C-alpha positions in Angstrom: 10.9 -12.4 4.2 9.2 -11.4 1.0 6.1 -13.2 -0.3 8.0 -14.6 -3.3 10.5 -16.3 -1.0 7.8 -17.7 1.2 5.9 -19.1 -1.8 9.2 -20.6 -3.1 9.6 -22.4 0.2 6.1 -23.9 -0.2 7.1 -25.1 -3.7 10.2 -26.7 -2.3 8.0 -28.3 0.3 10.2 -26.8 3.1 8.4 -26.8 6.4 10.0 -23.5 7.2 7.4 -22.0 4.8 4.7 -22.4 7.5 7.0 -20.7 10.1 7.7 -17.8 7.8 4.0 -17.5 6.9 3.1 -17.4 10.6 5.8 -14.8 11.3 4.7 -12.6 8.4 0.9 -13.0 8.5 -0.1 -14.7 11.8 -1.4 -11.5 13.4 -3.5 -10.6 10.4 -5.0 -14.1 10.0 -5.8 -14.4 13.7 -7.4 -10.9 13.6 -9.6 -11.9 10.7 -10.7 -15.1 12.3 -11.3 -13.5 15.8 -13.4 -10.8 14.2 -15.7 -13.4 12.8 -15.7 -16.0 15.5 -15.3 -13.8 18.6 -13.4 -16.6 20.3 -9.6 -16.7 20.6 -9.3 -20.5 20.7 -11.4 -21.0 17.6 -9.6 -18.2 15.8 -6.3 -19.8 16.6 -7.5 -23.1 15.2 -8.7 -21.4 12.0 -5.3 -19.7 11.7 -3.5 -23.0 12.0 -6.0 -24.6 9.5 -5.0 -21.8 7.1 -1.4 -22.9 7.2 -2.4 -26.5 6.5 -4.7 -25.4 3.6 -1.9 -23.2 2.2 0.5 -26.2 2.4 -2.0 -28.4 0.6 -2.8 -25.7 -2.1 0.7 -24.4 -2.9 1.7 -26.0 -5.2 -0.1 -26.2 -7.7 -1.3 -22.7 -7.1 1.1 -19.8 -7.0 -0.6 -16.9 -5.4 0.2 -13.5 -6.8 -0.5 -11.7 -3.4 0.1 -14.1 -0.6 -1.5 -11.9 2.1 -4.8 -11.8 0.1 -4.6 -15.5 -0.6 -4.2 -16.4 3.1 -6.8 -13.9 4.2 -9.4 -15.4 1.9 -8.6 -18.9 3.2 -8.9 -17.7 6.8 -12.1 -15.8 6.2 -13.7 -18.8 4.5 -12.6 -21.3 7.2 -13.9 -18.9 9.9 -17.2 -18.4 8.2 -17.6 -22.2 7.8 -16.8 -22.7 11.5 -19.2 -19.9 12.5 -22.0 -21.6 10.4 -21.2 -25.0 12.0 -21.2 -23.5 15.5 -24.5 -21.6 15.0 -26.4 -24.2 12.8 -28.7 -25.2 15.6 -28.8 -22.0 17.6 -29.5 -19.2 15.1 -29.4 -15.8 16.6 -26.9 -13.4 18.1 -23.4 -12.5 17.1 -21.8 -10.1 14.7 -22.1 -12.2 11.5 -26.0 -12.2 11.3 -25.8 -8.4 11.8 -23.4 -8.1 9.0 -25.5 -10.2 6.7 -28.6 -8.1 7.6 -26.8 -4.9 6.8 -25.7 -6.2 3.4 -29.1 -7.6 2.6 -30.2 -4.2 1.5 -27.5 -4.2 -1.1 -27.4 -7.8 -2.2 -30.8 -9.4 -2.5 -29.5 -13.0 -2.6 -27.0 -15.2 -4.4 -29.3 -15.5 -7.4 -28.9 -11.7 -8.0 -25.4 -12.3 -9.4 -24.2 -14.3 -12.4 -21.8 -17.1 -11.9 -19.1 -14.9 -13.4 -17.4 -13.8 -10.1 -14.5 -12.2 -11.9 -16.8 -9.5 -13.3 -18.3 -8.9 -9.9 -14.8 -8.8 -8.4 -13.7 -6.2 -10.8 -16.8 -4.1 -10.0 -16.2 -4.4 -6.3 -12.5 -3.6 -6.5 -13.1 -0.6 -8.7 -15.8 0.6 -6.2 -13.5 0.1 -3.2 -10.7 1.9 -5.1 -12.9 5.0 -5.6 -13.8 5.3 -1.9 -12.0 7.8 0.3 -9.4 6.0 2.4 -11.4 6.4 5.7 -14.6 5.1 4.1 -12.8 2.2 2.5 -11.1 1.2 5.8 -14.4 1.4 7.7 -16.2 -0.7 5.1 -13.5 -3.3 5.0 -13.1 -3.5 8.8 -16.8 -4.1 9.1 -17.6 -6.4 6.2 -14.2 -8.2 5.6 -12.7 -8.4 9.0 -16.1 -8.5 10.9 -15.2 -5.8 13.3 -18.1 -4.3 15.4 -18.9 -0.6 15.1 -17.4 -0.2 18.6 -14.1 -1.8 17.5 -13.9 0.3 14.4 -14.6 3.4 16.4 -11.8 2.6 18.9 -9.4 1.7 16.1 -10.1 4.8 14.0 -10.8 7.4 16.7 -14.2 8.3 14.9 -17.4 8.3 16.9 -19.8 5.4 16.5 -22.4 7.6 14.8 -19.9 8.6 12.2 -18.9 4.9 11.6 -22.6 4.0 11.2 -23.3 6.9 8.8 -20.2 6.0 6.7 -21.3 2.4 6.5 -24.8 3.4 5.5 -23.6 5.8 2.8 -21.1 3.3 1.4 -23.7 0.5 1.2 -26.0 2.9 -0.6 -23.3 3.8 -3.0 -22.4 0.2 -3.6 -26.1 -0.6 -4.3 -26.1 2.2 -6.9 -22.9 0.9 -8.5 -24.2 -2.7 -8.7 -27.5 -1.6 -10.2 -25.7 0.6 -12.8 -23.5 -2.4 -13.7 -26.6 -4.5 -14.3 -26.7 -6.6 -11.1 -30.2 -7.2 -9.6 -30.3 -5.9 -6.1 
């Protein structure tokens, strides 16, 4: 079923909207959440919470790209759950590693203006200029939360190539952000 038809089901308040959403995007949403949480039960709960959040949000919102809309909800829910689970026991896991890696590019949240649309445009343009392999590696690491080993297994590239690609892409991103006037 096409995205427009699924969104129309939400607008009609038809419960089949959730079933169609799960059929179309369930694997993607589960994958995003599992990459962050590293736990299948928690990932499944976040996936289900995504359907509820979509139900509560559509209408009044009418997402242009349903997959991106749902992925963002899932990612935010998963990161919130991760924070809650690790609030008292800071330490291991993939998310702190991701944040440490990105810290060299993004100093902190005060480095960026509240105009997130401008930053989104810069990031989208940056990602659009990357070679497909570098873009996929970068997104698998920093959007989906995949480990270097998982990216290596998925792509067929060696772990050292993955690490080098990530390093070069982060360096390029830092240069682009500085050129655009963002404090890094």
